[in-house]
N, C-alpha and C positions, 0 to 999 in steps of 0.2 A: 257428960262428957266435956272439956271445956273445950269452948271455941280453939284458942288455944292449940289442944291435943290434937280436935276433927281437923285442922289446917293441917299436923303435922303430917296427919294419913295423907293428905294429897299430895306432899312432899315425895322421891324418890326413895324413901327406903325398904316399900316394898314394890314388886312387879305390880303394874300397872290395873285396875279397871277398865272393863272394856267396853266400852257400848257400840255396836254393828251402824248403831244413825248416826256414830261421829266418826268415830276413827278413821275411815278413809279420809276426810277432809284435812285430820289434824297430821296425814301420811305425805298430802301432798310435796313434793321434794326439788318440782320447775318454779323457779320465777313466774310471779304472775304480772300477766305484760303491763300494766296497769302501776307497777311502784314508780317509787317517785324516786328519781335518782338521789336528791339530796338525804333523804330518808334510808334511804337504802345504806347509802355511803356509811353516814353519822350509826346508824344502829351496829355494822360492822367495826364501827372505832370506839363504840363505848358502850359495847354490852360486853359483859365476863362472863365467865363458869367460875360459879365457887362449890368447891367441893369437900363437904363434911365426914366422918366418922362413919356413917354410914348411909350417907345419898348426897346429892348436886342437889344445882337451884341455878337461878340467874339473880344477874344483879346491871347496874351501871355505875359508871363512877362519874362520881356530880363534884369532886373536888379535888385540888392539887396543891399541896403547901411543899412549898420546896422537893424533897423527894417520897414524900409520903403524899398517898392517894387514900380517896374516900370514896366507899362505894356502897352503895345505897342498893336495900334487897328487903325480903320480906322477914317478921319477924319467926315465921315457923319454918325458914329455908335453915337455919342454924343453928338455931334452938336445940339443935341433938348432941353438939359438940364443942359448945365457948371455953372450955379451961384450958382443949388438945390444941385449942385454935386450927386454919382452916388453910387448904389452897385454893388459891386465886387463877384461871386459865386466864390469859392476857389475850387482848386483839389481835398478837402479833407472834402465838403460840407456847409464849413463857406461861411458868407456872411457878410463885410467888406464895411465901408463907403469910398468913395474914390471920389479924387476930381480931376481933368484937369489940366496936367502941361502947363502953360503956353509955346508955341513952338517960334521958329523964322523958319518958313517955306517960304521963299523966289519963291519955285518953284509951292506952291500954290499945294502939293502931297496931298493924300489920306491917311494921315496916323497922329493921334494925341496918346500923353500920358499921360495916370492915373496913380494914383500914390495910393496905401492903407499900412496901416501900420498893423503889423502883428508879433508875437513875435514867431509864427511857423516858420515852416522850410521848406519851399518855394522851388522846382528844376527852377531853371534858365535855359532857354534857350540857348543851345551855337549854332551862327553866322556860316552855312559853307562856307568857305574857296577858293570852286571851284564857274567856272562860271557856271550859268545852261545851260544845254545841253538839244536839243531836244530828246527827248525818254529815256530820264531818268526819273527811276520811283518815285511820289513824292504822298504823304497821306495830305489831307485837314482836320481839324478837326475845330469845333464849338460846335456851340447849337441852330439848328433850332428853330424858333422863334413858327412853326406851327405843329401841328401832322393829320395828313391827314388817317380818315378812310374810306378800299375800300368797298364796297357792290360789290364782283364781280371786272368791270376793272372798276365801278364808282365811285368816291370821293362823299360820301355819307357826312362826317363831316369833318367839320377845327374845331379842336380845338390847342385850344395856352396850350406852356409848359413850361411861365413864372413860374407855383409853382410844377415842377418836379425835378426840384434840378438838383444833375447830371444824372436824367434818362434821360435826352435831349440830351447828350453828341451823337457828333458822330465821325467818323472817316472813310474817303471814300478815297477810291486806285485810281492811273490813272497816265496817264505820260504827261510832259511837250509836245506840239506838236510846239511851233510855238516861236519865242524870234520875237520880231517887229523892226527893223529898228529904228523907229522914238515911239516915246512917247504917248504914247494917254492921254488926261489930267486927271491929278491927279498922274500919274507917272505911268500906268499899262505899262506894256511892256512881260510878262510872260503868254503865253496862255495853256493853261493844260485840260485835258481830264477830269479832278474827278469834280462830280456831288457837286455842295452844295448849301443850300439855303437860302430863308431870315432869319437872326437870327444867322449865320455861318461866318455874314462880317467880318474880322479885326481879323480872326484864323491864324493860322501858316499854310505854305506851309512845309511839315521836304521830306528831304531824307529820304534814307534808313539807316539811320545812325541816323537820328534823329535832323539831324539838319535844322535849317531856314536857307531858300532857299526864302522867300517869304511871304509875307502877301494879302490873298485873300480878294475879295470886287467888283468883276465883276461879276453880273451871265451870265448864258449863256443866249442867245433868250431875251436878256431885252427887254419889252414896247415899251423903248424909241424908237429903233430900230435901223439908226444908226447913230441918233444922240448921243449914250450911246459912238463911238467911235469913239470922234473928236481927232486928232492928235492937241501936242502942237501948232502946225504951225496951225493952225484954218482948215485946212483938212481933210475928212472923206476921207477912203478907196473907192477903186473902190468898183464895186458891183458885181465883182469875188472873190476881197478878200476881203468884206466884210461879203460874204457866209459864208467862211473860219472862219471867225473871230467871229461871232455870235452864232457858234455851240463851240466855248471853254468858258470857265470859267477863270477870267483874275486875275494876281496879279502880287503887286508890287515886283520886283526883289530882291534880299538881296543887291545889291551893292549899289540901290537908298537904302536902309533903313539906311543901313552902313552910307552914306554921312547924311542921315537927322538926327542920332544919332551923328554925329560928329557934328556936325552944332549946337547941343542946346551946346556942347562942351567950342565952341569957343568965 
């Protein structure tokens, strides 16, 4: 199975695979008391939801030219319906038709661009100018595709959030714990403790100032196991490193994002 297809299975086309040791954290709905106001405010203004033919994901507004807004997301979020286009749910609750932007992507990064047109004034995220630092507090935002209903400690029902509007928005706190010396397929290098779930892929990873430091897209404990963590040179981590890597969520770092965007201008 190709990496592109395996990541697609992590999107929202199918009901989620449930891991008892991680699901309760993913479902936390009460804001963490340590949320930085700047990050929370920015996240709510720059994070969008992208609806595809058969699923959904998240994205972040990175640019505006006139009335055209450009959204950065994961390639695996938008892979299933490029011909028919998408719908984008904006931070004011409005929904717009959107189209994928053709991109130059020589490194097969798990990144894609989507555009929509609006006369409204939406905030554009600012990019961090600092390198990712282990231990840095970060926040992940997006729109989970599923809501889990509990009966005690047992999940009794799984509901789709497709029609929830902005009510599905979630912001999760955590810290950067690992920055790989080698790059995983798709461009992933930054490991962080934040829990995020299916549907939040493509959403922003923000620092305490509300600046973009990465794009999330690879969940903790993926069902593909070690195959989800293949490096670009074709190797896989040893068993000890794999246990550390699988316990973290993963993002494409801001430096890679900047290079990707710059390539579209050349």
